[in-house]
Structures are given as structure tokens and as C-alpha cells.
N, C-alpha and C positions, 0 to 999 in steps of 0.2 A: 496230661498234655492239654486237654480242653480247658481245664481250670487255669493253666498258665496263659493260654491265649485269651481267655475271657478277662483275666486280670490285666493283661497288657492293653486290651481294647478299652477297658474301663479307665485305666490310668491315662491313656492317650486322650480320651475325650475330656477327662477332668483337666488335664494340662492345657488343652486347647481353650477351654473356657476361662482358665486363669489368665492366659496371655491374650485373650480377645480384648480388643480395644474399641472404644467408640470412635467414630470418624471425626477427624479434626476439620475436614472440608466443610465449607458452608459459610453462611453469614453470621457474624457474631456482634452483638451489641456490647461495647466496652463499658457502657454506663458512664462515659466521660464525655460531656458536651454533645451527647447524641451521636457519637462516632460509631459507625458500623464498618467492620472489617470483613472483607471477603477473602477466605483462605481456599487455595486450590493447589493441586499437585502439578508441578512442572518437572517433568522427567522423574527423577527419584526423590526429589525433595519438595517440601511444601513452602509456599510463600503467601503473604497476605498484603493486601492493598486497601487503602481507605476507599470505601464505596460511597459513603456520605458522612457529613459532619456538620456540627453547628459551631465548631471552634474556629476562631480567626487564625490561629497558628497552624492548624492542620490543613492539608491540601488534599482534595479528592484526587485519587489516583496515585498518591504517594505510597511507596512500599514501606510497610511498618514491621513486617515479619519476614525473616529470611532463614535459609539453611535449616529448616525444621525437618528433623528425621525421627522416625519411631524409635523408642527405647523399650525396655522390658515393661515399664509401668505407665508409659505415656509418650510424650514427644519432647524433644529439646532442640533449641536453636537460639536465635537472636531476635530481640524486639528493639525497635528504635524509640529512644526517648527524645521527644521534641524539646522538653525542658533542658535536658543536658546536651542535646545535639550530638548524641553518640549511640552506638549499638551496645546493648546489654545482653548478657546471657539470660535465658529464660527457659522454664520448663512448663509444659502444657499438659493438663490432665482433663481431657474432655469426658463428660458423662452424658447422660441423655439430653438434657436441655441446658446444662450449665458446664462451663469450662473454668477450671482453676488455672490461673496463670501466675507462676512464681518467678519474680524477677530478682536476680542477684547482682549485687555490686559489692565486690570484696567479701567481707564477712556478713554484710547486711543483706536481708532479703525481704521482699514484700509480696504477699499473695492477694490477688484480686479475683473476682468472679465475673465472667462474661456470660451473657445469655444468648442462646441460639435463636436466630430469627427465622 
């Protein structure tokens, strides 16, 4: 009985570390025209707004990320494309100081890295 309980506790802690995620909240440098996004939680979803930018097309305070929710391996939601003037599906994989952002349009996808500020 003790062996079974010990095994259960061990498996519980291992599964918790597998599903542990780095936080998505914070300021992120998109490495695009010096644009910094601030991501925060609003109720049960995350959203992101432009905090500062050197781009003439981007506007400080504009929402760029919406409907971000945790998934098994990261986060998913939508990111606004200024060039295309529309919302695109995106996946977010934050790590310690880097976040991989995978944007999908139909069968095509592009992955970029953002740096935590």
C-alpha cells in the first residue's frame, strides 16, 4: 500500500512539472521596429497592447493580442497583423526569457521569437 501511494505521489509531481508553463504576462520585445507589447490577464483570458513602438503604422495602446488561453503546451489565441489589417490565429510558447510566436494563415505558418523585457 505504501509503495502504491509513493508511486502515485511521484507520478503526480512529475505530471505537474510536465504541464507547468512559463508565464505569458509581462512586456515583450517583438524585435519589429522596437515594438514592445504588454500582455496581461483580463478575467480568464490574456490580451496584449502596444506599450511603445518606433513604427509609423503601429499605434501605442492598440490591442495586438486577444483571446489568449492556456493550452496543454503553451497558449493560443489571435494576433493582429497590421500589414494585412486582420486578426490571425497564433500559438504562444513562452520560455524563461524568450517566447516563440507561431502565426498561421491557412496552411502557411511563420514562427518568430520575442524577448522578455
